MARPAZA-877259 format. One record per residue: residue in one letter; chain; x negated, y, z negated of N, C-alpha, C, O in turn. Coordinates in steps of 0.1 Angstrom, whole numbers, plus 5000, padded with zeros to 4 digits. Layout:
BEGIN
+----+----+------+------+------+------+------+------+------+------+------+------+------+------+
! aa ! ch !   nX !   nY !   nZ !  caX !  caY !  caZ !   cX !   cY !   cZ !   oX !   oY !   oZ !
+----+----+------+------+------+------+------+------+------+------+------+------+------+------+
!  A !  A !    X !    Y !    Z !    X !    Y !    Z !    X !    Y !    Z !    X !    Y !    Z !
...
+----+----+------+------+------+------+------+------+------+------+------+------+------+------+
END
This chain:
BEGIN
+----+----+------+------+------+------+------+------+------+------+------+------+------+------+
! aa ! ch !   nX !   nY !   nZ !  caX !  caY !  caZ !   cX !   cY !   cZ !   oX !   oY !   oZ !
+----+----+------+------+------+------+------+------+------+------+------+------+------+------+
!  M !  A ! 7326 ! 9066 ! 6194 ! 7310 ! 9054 ! 6196 ! 7297 ! 9062 ! 6201 ! 7297 ! 9070 ! 6210 !
!  V !  A ! 7283 ! 9056 ! 6192 ! 7272 ! 9065 ! 6199 ! 7266 ! 9054 ! 6207 ! 7270 ! 9042 ! 6209 !
!  T !  A ! 7253 ! 9061 ! 6213 ! 7246 ! 9054 ! 6219 ! 7233 ! 9056 ! 6210 ! 7232 ! 9066 ! 6202 !
!  K !  A ! 7222 ! 9044 ! 6212 ! 7208 ! 9040 ! 6206 ! 7201 ! 9048 ! 6216 ! 7208 ! 9052 ! 6226 !
!  P !  A ! 7190 ! 9051 ! 6215 ! 7178 ! 9059 ! 6223 ! 7178 ! 9045 ! 6232 ! 7187 ! 9036 ! 6233 !
!  F !  A ! 7164 ! 9048 ! 6240 ! 7160 ! 9033 ! 6250 ! 7145 ! 9033 ! 6241 ! 7141 ! 9038 ! 6230 !
!  S !  A ! 7142 ! 9028 ! 6247 ! 7130 ! 9022 ! 6238 ! 7118 ! 9027 ! 6241 ! 7108 ! 9025 ! 6234 !
!  F !  A ! 7116 ! 9033 ! 6252 ! 7103 ! 9041 ! 6251 ! 7106 ! 9050 ! 6255 ! 7104 ! 9053 ! 6266 !
!  E !  A ! 7117 ! 9061 ! 6241 ! 7120 ! 9070 ! 6234 ! 7109 ! 9069 ! 6219 ! 7104 ! 9079 ! 6214 !
!  G !  A ! 7107 ! 9056 ! 6214 ! 7097 ! 9061 ! 6207 ! 7103 ! 9054 ! 6191 ! 7115 ! 9051 ! 6189 !
!  V !  A ! 7093 ! 9052 ! 6180 ! 7102 ! 9050 ! 6172 ! 7109 ! 9056 ! 6163 ! 7119 ! 9053 ! 6157 !
!  H !  A ! 7099 ! 9067 ! 6163 ! 7108 ! 9078 ! 6154 ! 7123 ! 9085 ! 6156 ! 7129 ! 9090 ! 6146 !
!  R !  A ! 7128 ! 9086 ! 6170 ! 7141 ! 9088 ! 6178 ! 7149 ! 9072 ! 6178 ! 7160 ! 9072 ! 6182 !
!  T !  A ! 7145 ! 9062 ! 6174 ! 7153 ! 9052 ! 6171 ! 7156 ! 9052 ! 6155 ! 7166 ! 9046 ! 6153 !
!  Q !  A ! 7151 ! 9056 ! 6144 ! 7149 ! 9055 ! 6134 ! 7162 ! 9069 ! 6126 ! 7169 ! 9069 ! 6116 !
!  V !  A ! 7158 ! 9081 ! 6139 ! 7169 ! 9091 ! 6134 ! 7184 ! 9084 ! 6132 ! 7192 ! 9085 ! 6123 !
!  A !  A ! 7185 ! 9075 ! 6151 ! 7194 ! 9072 ! 6154 ! 7200 ! 9061 ! 6142 ! 7210 ! 9063 ! 6136 !
!  N !  A ! 7193 ! 9052 ! 6142 ! 7195 ! 9042 ! 6135 ! 7201 ! 9051 ! 6118 ! 7212 ! 9049 ! 6113 !
!  E !  A ! 7194 ! 9058 ! 6115 ! 7199 ! 9067 ! 6099 ! 7215 ! 9077 ! 6102 ! 7222 ! 9082 ! 6094 !
!  G !  A ! 7214 ! 9076 ! 6115 ! 7228 ! 9085 ! 6117 ! 7239 ! 9074 ! 6120 ! 7251 ! 9075 ! 6121 !
!  I !  A ! 7232 ! 9063 ! 6122 ! 7246 ! 9053 ! 6121 ! 7250 ! 9046 ! 6108 ! 7261 ! 9041 ! 6107 !
!  T !  A ! 7239 ! 9046 ! 6099 ! 7241 ! 9042 ! 6093 ! 7254 ! 9054 ! 6081 ! 7264 ! 9052 ! 6073 !
!  R !  A ! 7243 ! 9065 ! 6087 ! 7255 ! 9079 ! 6074 ! 7271 ! 9073 ! 6084 ! 7279 ! 9069 ! 6076 !
!  L !  A ! 7274 ! 9072 ! 6094 ! 7288 ! 9073 ! 6101 ! 7296 ! 9061 ! 6094 ! 7308 ! 9061 ! 6091 !
!  L !  A ! 7289 ! 9052 ! 6093 ! 7295 ! 9037 ! 6089 ! 7305 ! 9039 ! 6074 ! 7316 ! 9034 ! 6070 !
!  G !  A ! 7296 ! 9049 ! 6068 ! 7308 ! 9052 ! 6060 ! 7321 ! 9060 ! 6055 ! 7326 ! 9061 ! 6044 !
!  K !  A ! 7323 ! 9065 ! 6070 ! 7333 ! 9075 ! 6077 ! 7335 ! 9072 ! 6084 ! 7340 ! 9081 ! 6090 !
!  V !  A ! 7336 ! 9062 ! 6091 ! 7345 ! 9053 ! 6104 ! 7349 ! 9042 ! 6101 ! 7342 ! 9034 ! 6095 !
!  D !  A ! 7362 ! 9040 ! 6105 ! 7366 ! 9027 ! 6107 ! 7362 ! 9015 ! 6115 ! 7360 ! 9003 ! 6112 !
!  T !  A ! 7361 ! 9024 ! 6130 ! 7349 ! 9017 ! 6134 ! 7342 ! 9025 ! 6142 ! 7342 ! 9037 ! 6145 !
!  L !  A ! 7333 ! 9014 ! 6145 ! 7322 ! 9023 ! 6154 ! 7315 ! 9013 ! 6163 ! 7308 ! 9003 ! 6160 !
!  I !  A ! 7317 ! 9017 ! 6175 ! 7311 ! 9006 ! 6187 ! 7297 ! 9015 ! 6189 ! 7297 ! 9026 ! 6195 !
!  I !  A ! 7283 ! 9006 ! 6181 ! 7274 ! 9009 ! 6195 ! 7267 ! 9003 ! 6207 ! 7266 ! 8991 ! 6210 !
!  I !  A ! 7261 ! 9013 ! 6214 ! 7256 ! 9009 ! 6227 ! 7243 ! 9017 ! 6225 ! 7242 ! 9028 ! 6221 !
!  P !  A ! 7232 ! 9002 ! 6229 ! 7218 ! 9005 ! 6232 ! 7217 ! 9010 ! 6247 ! 7223 ! 9004 ! 6256 !
!  N !  A ! 7210 ! 9019 ! 6249 ! 7205 ! 9025 ! 6257 ! 7203 ! 9018 ! 6268 ! 7207 ! 9019 ! 6280 !
!  D !  A ! 7195 ! 9006 ! 6260 ! 7189 ! 8996 ! 6270 ! 7196 ! 8988 ! 6277 ! 7191 ! 8978 ! 6283 !
!  R !  A ! 7207 ! 8989 ! 6276 ! 7215 ! 8975 ! 6275 ! 7220 ! 8983 ! 6291 ! 7217 ! 8978 ! 6301 !
!  L !  A ! 7227 ! 8999 ! 6289 ! 7228 ! 9007 ! 6301 ! 7219 ! 9002 ! 6312 ! 7225 ! 9001 ! 6323 !
!  L !  A ! 7205 ! 8998 ! 6312 ! 7200 ! 8998 ! 6323 ! 7200 ! 8985 ! 6330 ! 7197 ! 8982 ! 6342 !
!  A !  A ! 7207 ! 8975 ! 6318 ! 7202 ! 8963 ! 6323 ! 7218 ! 8958 ! 6332 ! 7220 ! 8948 ! 6339 !
!  L !  A ! 7228 ! 8968 ! 6329 ! 7242 ! 8963 ! 6338 ! 7239 ! 8969 ! 6348 ! 7245 ! 8967 ! 6359 !
!  G !  A ! 7227 ! 8982 ! 6345 ! 7230 ! 8990 ! 6366 ! 7223 ! 8982 ! 6374 ! 7222 ! 8984 ! 6386 !
+----+----+------+------+------+------+------+------+------+------+------+------+------+------+
END
């Protein structure tokens, strides 16, 4: 399970997270991605 940065954290941080997710996809059977912005919507 991974979380993606809040949108206000900037483009660079989002790009780094997306690169990490891409690398993980080749190594795991299942990957759960939770955008931090979604957590704000639930709260």
